[in-house]
C-alpha positions as CSV (number, residue, x, y, z in Angstrom):
1,M,101.4,105.2,111.8
2,I,100.5,102.9,114.0
3,E,102.4,99.6,115.1
4,P,101.6,96.3,113.1
5,E,101.1,93.8,115.6
6,L,98.4,96.6,117.5
7,A,96.4,97.0,113.9
8,V,96.3,93.5,113.9
9,I,95.1,93.2,118.3
10,L,93.2,95.2,117.3
11,L,91.8,93.7,113.4
12,N,91.2,90.3,116.1
13,A,89.7,92.0,118.4
14,T,87.2,93.9,115.8
15,L,86.7,90.1,114.6
16,V,86.2,88.7,117.2
17,V,83.6,91.0,119.3
18,L,81.3,91.7,115.9
19,A,81.0,87.2,115.9
20,Y,80.5,86.7,119.4
21,F,78.2,89.4,120.5
22,W,76.5,90.5,116.7
23,F,77.0,87.3,114.5
24,Y,77.1,84.0,115.7
25,P,73.6,84.5,118.3
26,R,71.6,85.4,115.6
27,V,73.3,82.5,113.2
28,A,74.3,80.2,114.6
29,G,72.5,80.5,118.4
30,A,73.0,77.0,120.8
31,N,74.6,75.6,117.6
32,L,77.8,74.1,118.1
33,Q,78.8,72.8,115.3
34,K,77.5,76.2,113.2
35,V,79.6,78.2,116.2
36,A,82.8,76.0,114.5
37,L,81.5,76.3,111.4
38,F,82.1,80.1,111.3
39,D,84.9,80.8,113.8
40,L,86.3,78.7,110.9
41,L,85.8,81.5,108.6
42,T,86.1,84.1,110.9
43,T,89.9,83.3,111.6
44,T,90.4,82.4,107.9
45,I,90.0,86.2,107.2
46,A,91.5,87.6,109.9
47,L,94.5,85.2,108.7
48,L,93.7,87.0,104.9
49,I,93.5,89.9,105.9
50,V,96.7,90.1,107.7
51,G,98.7,87.8,104.7
52,L,97.5,90.3,102.4
53,K,99.0,93.3,104.3
54,F,102.6,91.0,105.7
55,W,103.0,88.2,103.0
56,G,106.8,87.6,101.9
57,S,107.1,91.1,103.6
58,G,108.9,89.6,106.0
59,Y,108.2,92.2,109.2
60,Q,109.0,90.6,112.2
61,F,105.5,90.4,114.5
62,E,106.7,90.6,118.4
63,L,105.1,88.8,121.4
64,V,106.5,88.4,125.2
65,G,109.4,88.0,123.1
66,F,109.1,86.1,120.1
67,H,109.9,86.7,117.7
68,L,107.1,85.7,115.0
69,N,105.8,86.5,111.2
70,W,102.8,86.9,111.0
71,F,100.2,84.2,110.2
72,W,101.8,83.1,113.8
73,F,101.0,86.5,115.3
74,T,97.4,86.1,113.8
75,L,96.3,83.2,115.6
76,L,97.9,83.6,118.7
77,T,95.7,86.7,119.4
78,Y,93.0,85.5,117.7
79,L,93.0,82.5,119.7
80,V,94.5,84.5,122.6
81,L,91.2,87.2,122.6
82,E,88.8,84.7,121.4
83,I,88.8,81.4,124.2
84,P,87.7,84.1,127.2
85,L,84.6,84.8,124.9
86,S,84.3,81.2,123.3
87,F,83.6,79.8,126.8
88,W,81.4,83.3,128.1
89,Y,79.1,82.2,123.9
90,L,79.2,78.0,125.6
91,K,78.0,78.7,129.1
92,R,75.4,81.3,127.7
93,Y,74.1,79.5,124.5
94,R,73.9,75.9,127.1
């Protein structure tokens, strides 16, 4: 069985890679307002998927020694995965 932390990180990584390498170039291109809007949507999708599984479960995710609930763990790991790709995307499409 896969650990919940790894499952969330894999979900986030899949969403970020699909967004930045497939979806954003096709629908947003260099339009940063569209990228920001679709990124908000993608982040919300990650939070909804994880929330459906862990909301009310009381499960504590561990991230570098800190215990977090599902919301903060999902959001922080999503941002950590997304930031390098967002810089790359901005550099490429600006």
